[in-house]
C-alpha positions, 0 to 999 in steps of 0.5 A, spaced: 181 588 510 185 593 506 186 600 508 188 605 502 191 611 503 190 618 499 195 622 496 197 629 497 193 635 495 194 639 488 200 644 490 203 640 496 208 637 492 209 631 496 213 636 501 212 634 508 205 632 507 199 634 511 194 629 513 194 623 509 187 620 509 184 614 507 178 609 507 177 602 507 172 599 502 169 595 507 163 595 512 167 596 518 174 600 516 180 604 518 182 610 515 190 612 516 193 619 515 200 622 516 201 626 521 194 626 525 190 631 522 185 628 526 188 630 532 188 637 529 181 636 528 180 633 535 184 639 538 180 644 534 186 646 529 182 645 523 179 651 519 169 651 508 140 657 460 135 659 460 133 662 453 139 665 451 136 667 445 129 666 446 124 671 447 121 669 453 123 666 460 117 661 459 120 658 453 126 655 456 124 654 464 117 652 463 118 650 456 110 651 455 106 646 454 109 644 447 115 642 451 112 637 455 107 634 450 113 633 445 116 628 450 109 624 450 109 625 442 103 630 443 106 636 440 113 638 437 117 643 441 115 649 437 118 653 443 125 651 441 126 656 435 132 660 438 138 657 441 137 654 448 130 654 449 130 647 449 135 647 455 129 648 460 124 644 455 129 638 456 129 638 464 121 638 463 121 632 458 125 628 463 120 630 469 114 628 464 118 621 462 118 620 470 124 618 469 168 631 510 171 635 511 175 630 507 175 623 510 179 625 516 175 624 522 172 631 521 170 628 514 168 635 512 174 639 511 178 639 504 185 635 505 189 640 507 196 642 505 202 644 509 204 651 512 210 649 516 216 646 512 223 644 515 227 643 508 225 636 507 220 631 504 216 627 509 215 620 508 209 618 503 205 612 504 205 606 499 202 600 503 198 601 510 194 595 511 190 595 517 184 590 519 178 592 523 179 588 530 175 582 531 169 583 536 170 591 536 164 596 534 164 603 533 168 608 531 175 610 534 181 614 533 188 612 534 195 616 533 201 612 532 209 615 532 213 611 527 220 611 525 220 610 518 227 608 515 231 610 509 228 604 505 221 605 507 220 600 512 217 602 519 222 600 525 219 603 531 211 604 532 209 607 539 201 608 540 200 615 542 193 615 544 187 611 542 183 605 546 184 598 545 183 593 541 184 599 536 190 602 538 194 595 538 191 593 532 194 599 528 200 599 532 202 592 530 199 593 523 204 599 522 210 595 523 209 592 516 207 598 512 211 601 507 213 608 505 217 612 500 222 615 505 223 622 507 228 626 503 233 631 504 234 634 497 236 627 493 238 623 499 233 618 503 233 619 510 230 616 517 224 620 520 220 620 526 212 622 524 206 622 527 200 618 523 193 617 524 188 611 523 181 612 524 176 606 525 169 607 522 163 602 522 160 606 516 163 605 509 166 611 505 170 610 499 176 614 497 182 613 492 188 610 494 195 613 493 201 611 488 204 604 489 211 606 487 216 602 490 220 606 495 227 607 493 233 604 497 237 608 502 243 611 499 249 608 503 245 604 509 248 609 514 244 609 520 242 616 523 238 618 528 231 619 525 229 626 523 224 629 527 218 632 522 213 636 525 207 638 520 202 643 521 195 642 517 194 648 513 187 652 515 183 651 508 181 657 505 177 661 510 172 663 505 170 656 502 165 650 503 167 643 500 164 637 499 168 630 498 166 625 493 165 620 499 159 625 502 156 626 495 155 618 494 151 618 500 147 625 499 140 624 497 139 628 491 146 628 488 146 622 484 153 620 487 156 627 483 160 631 487 158 637 483 151 636 485 152 638 492 153 645 490 146 647 492 147 644 499 152 650 500 150 656 504 149 662 500 147 658 494 140 660 491 138 656 485 133 658 480 130 652 478 132 644 480 137 640 476 140 646 472 146 649 474 143 656 474 145 659 481 145 666 484 151 666 489 151 671 495 147 675 490 151 674 484 147 672 478 149 665 474 153 669 469 158 671 474 159 664 477 166 661 474 166 653 473 173 650 474 176 643 474 183 642 476 184 649 474 181 648 467 175 653 465 169 649 463 162 652 461 157 648 465 157 643 471 151 638 469 148 635 463 143 640 461 137 635 463 136 630 468 142 633 471 148 628 472 155 632 472 159 632 466 165 629 469 164 621 472 164 622 479 170 617 480 174 623 477 172 628 482 176 628 489 172 634 492 168 640 490 170 647 493 165 653 493 169 660 494 164 665 495 168 671 496 176 673 496 178 667 492 185 664 491 189 669 486 190 663 481 182 664 480 180 670 476 175 673 471 169 672 475 166 677 479 161 673 483 164 666 485 168 660 483 166 653 483 172 649 483 173 641 482 179 637 484 181 631 480 183 625 484 190 623 484 192 616 480 191 610 484 197 607 480 193 600 481 188 596 477 181 598 479 175 601 476 167 602 478 161 601 473 154 603 474 147 601 470 142 606 472 135 608 469 137 613 464 144 612 463 150 607 464 157 609 466 164 606 467 171 608 469 178 604 469 185 605 471 191 601 470 198 602 471 204 602 466 211 602 466 212 599 473 207 604 476 211 610 474 205 611 469 197 611 470 192 611 465 184 612 467 179 612 462 171 613 464 165 616 461 157 615 461 152 614 456 145 615 456 139 611 453 134 616 454 134 617 446 131 610 445 126 611 451 124 618 448 124 615 441 120 610 442 115 614 446 115 620 441 119 619 435 124 625 438 131 624 439 134 626 446 141 624 448 147 625 452 154 623 454 161 624 456 168 622 456 174 623 460 181 620 460 187 622 464 194 619 463 200 621 468 207 619 468 213 620 472 219 623 468 223 623 474 223 623 481 222 630 481 217 631 475 211 628 472 207 629 466 199 629 465 194 629 459 187 630 461 182 630 456 174 630 457 168 633 454 160 632 454 154 633 449 147 634 450 142 633 444 135 633 442 132 633 435 124 634 435 124 635 428 127 640 423 125 646 426 126 644 433 133 642 434 138 644 440 144 641 443 151 643 447 157 640 447 164 642 449 171 638 449 178 640 453 185 637 452 190 639 458 197 638 458 201 639 464 208 639 467 209 639 474 216 639 477 219 640 484 226 644 484 227 643 491 223 641 497 221 648 498 219 650 491 215 646 486 212 649 479 206 647 474 206 649 467 200 647 463 197 648 456 189 647 454 185 647 448 178 647 448 172 647 443 165 649 445 158 649 441 151 651 442 146 649 436 139 650 434 135 650 428 137 657 426 144 656 427 150 655 432 155 659 436 162 656 438 168 658 441 175 655 440 180 656 446 187 656 447 190 657 454 196 657 458 197 657 465 203 657 470 204 657 477 210 657 482 210 656 490 216 657 494 216 656 501 221 661 503 221 659 511 217 656 516 213 663 516 212 665 509 210 661 503 210 665 496 205 663 490 205 667 483 203 665 476 200 667 470 194 665 465 193 667 458 187 665 454 185 666 446 178 665 445 175 665 437 168 666 437 164 664 431 157 665 429 153 662 424 146 664 423 140 663 418 139 670 414 132 669 416 132 668 423 127 673 427 132 676 431 138 676 427 140 683 429 141 681 436 145 675 435 150 679 431 150 685 436 151 681 442 155 674 439 159 676 433 165 672 430 171 675 433 177 673 437 178 675 445 184 675 449 185 675 456 192 675 460 192 675 468 198 675 473 197 674 480 201 673 486 200 672 494 203 671 500 201 666 506 204 669 512 203 664 518 208 666 524 204 661 529 200 655 529 194 660 531 193 665 525 195 666 518 194 672 513 194 671 506 194 678 502 194 677 494 193 681 488 191 679 481 191 684 475 188 682 468 188 685 461 182 684 456 181 685 449 175 684 445 173 688 438 179 692 439 177 695 446 182 694 451 180 694 459 185 692 465 183 690 472 187 690 478 184 685 484 187 686 491 184 681 496 186 679 503 184 673 507 185 672 515 184 666 520 185 666 527 184 660 532 181 664 538 180 658 542 182 651 542 175 650 538 174 656 535 176 659 529 175 666 526 176 668 519 175 675 515 176 677 508 175 682 503 177 683 496 175 686 489 174 682 483 172 684 475 169 681 469 167 682 462 160 683 461 156 676 460 149 674 462 149 667 459 151 662 464 151 654 461 151 656 454 158 653 451 160 658 446 156 664 448 160 670 451 158 677 450 162 681 446 165 688 447 168 692 452 166 699 451 161 699 457 167 697 461 168 691 466 163 689 471 166 689 478 164 686 485 167 688 492 166 682 497 166 683 504 165 677 509 167 674 516 165 669 521 166 664 526 167 656 526 166 652 532 168 645 533 163 641 537 163 633 539 163 627 535 167 631 529 161 636 529 162 643 526 158 649 526 160 655 521 156 662 522 158 667 517 156 674 514 157 677 508 156 684 504 157 684 497 157 691 492 156 690 485 157 695 480 156 696 472 152 689 473 149 685 467 144 681 470 137 681 465 135 675 470 135 679 476 132 685 473 126 682 469 125 675 472 127 672 465 133 672 460 129 676 455 135 680 451 136 685 445 142 688 442 142 693 448 142 688 453 150 688 454 150 696 455 144 695 461 148 696 467 146 696 474 148 697 481 147 691 486 147 690 493 147 683 497 148 682 505 146 676 509 148 671 514 149 664 513 149 658 518 152 651 516 152 645 521 155 639 519 156 632 522 160 627 518 156 622 514 161 617 516 158 617 523 152 612 524 147 618 523 150 624 519 148 630 516 148 637 514 144 643 515 145 650 511 141 656 512 142 663 508 138 669 511 139 675 505 137 680 501 139 682 494 137 689 491 138 692 484 139 699 482 138 702 475 136 708 471 134 712 478 130 705 480 131 701 486 128 695 487 129 688 490 132 683 485 127 679 481 130 672 485 131 675 492 129 669 496 130 671 504 130 664 506 134 658 503 134 652 507 137 645 506 137 639 510 140 632 509 140 626 514 143 620 512 143 613 517 146 607 517 141 602 518 146 596 519 148 590 514 150 594 508 143 598 508 143 606 508 137 611 508 137 618 507 133 624 506 134 631 504 129 637 504 130 644 500 126 650 502 126 657 499 122 663 500 118 665 494 120 670 489 117 678 489 112 680 485 113 685 479 109 691 477 110 695 471 113 702 471 114 703 464 119 702 461 121 698 468 119 693 473 119 694 480 119 688 485 115 690 491 109 686 491 107 680 495 111 674 494 110 667 491 109 661 495 115 658 497 119 652 494 120 646 497 122 639 495 124 632 498 129 628 496 130 621 498 135 615 497 136 608 500 141 603 498 144 596 500 151 594 499 155 587 499 162 587 500 166 582 496 173 582 498 177 588 501 177 592 495 171 590 491 163 591 492 157 591 489 150 595 491 143 597 489 140 604 490 133 607 489 133 615 489 128 620 487 130 628 487 123 632 488 119 626 491 114 630 493 113 633 486 114 640 488 113 646 483 117 652 482 115 659 481 119 662 476 115 669 475 110 673 479 106 678 475 102 683 479 097 688 476 090 691 478 087 684 478 092 681 483 098 677 482 099 671 478 104 666 479 108 662 473 110 656 475 114 650 471 111 643 471 114 639 477 121 636 475 121 629 478 128 625 477 128 618 479 134 613 479 134 606 480 141 602 479 146 597 480 153 599 481 160 596 483 167 597 484 174 593 485 
């Protein structure tokens, strides 16, 4: 059984790696990791479109009856006369068709980066094979002390802790492992390190490391091994993460890491299967989506819900709900950041055939392992199904390509290209679609063992199409980042990002709301420039403080605005299993209220920028069996907010919408309980208790989508013999009823019925070899066919709920990997 070791997280630069994580592609597995982050976990030392142009909300999320009937050939999609009215309709068509820590023992924390450096580069695993001991059962943690020679071999191995037969199996196997040796400058040297091995019976999958050959020692001179002590960095205090391995097992996620977002505390989706979220009271248009620093317009395909990037390309997804890292900016709500996997540098791949789509991803090394190429994508054959039923056309696809090459031992170049398309054609007057493309060229260079830098340039093209015309955006962007470890206490990070967006509007002269589109989304060029700096100060293992500041300059339609966003986060290890965290920050954003609409961005800055003050804090508790509990409070203040959804329970807009501003307030408590899915019984429970208000024109009211209680609970159980079953319950309080106080709406009436849905998943896997497997699965999102209330209107005769038909998404398929 072959163990495979993960590579360093982005930004670590390979210098004194934090814990290495891995997993075997076998029912019983061992995971290996440098410097025993598992030990740190054990000791408590680890730290989480709606109708843009439509006249009514019903025409998008409800799609009216016409959208449903269109899927079955009964009627045409007459509600699609305006841009993106078709988005919600497509979701309904799908329903009508019936169609960590990282992998450390905590298994639900993102891979940490180092905070303590000693001027050398730690050994990097190349091969770390270890067999699960015969006759053994259960999970076990083992820590080894290894001496890695200058040629990359292991000359000494001592068991620090761990029960037999696991301890002896790991110690014996380690004598045959190979590493990239430790380096002091350019000189290879001996090093003594701590290394963790975790044996698990349940199956998870992580990506292995570079398979580059270890360089030979300089002159072969024997020196005493260099003692290396590395402390895993506490993750960003205000973050929640899910890994690809966890997404594979989470019911309702369809194996996509980005679809774990609505499991995170503080997240309240408007409608299932669409990336439209209120996060801690921030409206959907104030949430930014990034993949490895590249801004993208949406996370999911607009119907049927799979992510726009193949799941095997994503290592983990992080939600920064407040005071996010300074390299992220220009969004006043929250940041969702997906991290790409590191190349394996070996021939590998995976493929899946599901009820509605098929996908594949293949990686191949070249030039002796110095380079690697990954190609993947997904294609839906829903067009064939819908066409056969109704004569309409409905399809989606995406593609990804990543080529990376080591120019020198200190420099690497990579090119990442990806894109996605969604399209529907239900007749000449009912056409809609979105597409986006990105090409990102990146150069990474280590100036020394203490200083690394990244320089990147991005080209992008976004487009949204309807029967009355289209909007588009041609983007050119650049960014740079430098990280310097001044000493064992202070790490400096600084950088810039710049973007030019050329927006174009092409609309038919006879379009009924032409003046609205030309006022909000005219053809023009917008510019943005940002500079940032932050300082990680960690005088001791038990606490760290990170002050940061970011400044941005925006220009649109001849108006220039500037913002300054200070923020600070702090983390304190109060006791062995108790961590406290606190953060406060300021964030600015241009006017915008059109999430998930590629190419659509509100123009002009005459009414000023939106701004938010984030305040949050809490405690994280480490429990037995790698269980963790995080309890956090938050209080956000929103100023000059553009939020049609929060004011109207719709996205009805007119030419004055960008100038309609509100003050907002959101506060509440979040609870996040997690037990690793790698255990026989794993699960996650998140609960958010909150209140969100809006004030405008002397009116103070609840937000139209205020939901006091949001609960998500999931459990996964390994049945044995490769079988696994899981279920997930999602519950949200009803939305408040609206009464008309012309010209405004006030949300103080009785609430609608709550929303609840149950997702289920069953799978079976067969191991063909240590590195290959195949399996079958059956999964259903909303197996109970729960319906969601999207609007509640109240009058003298009482209140009436406007609901969407139930969206039920099944997935039955076969997948395999090698």
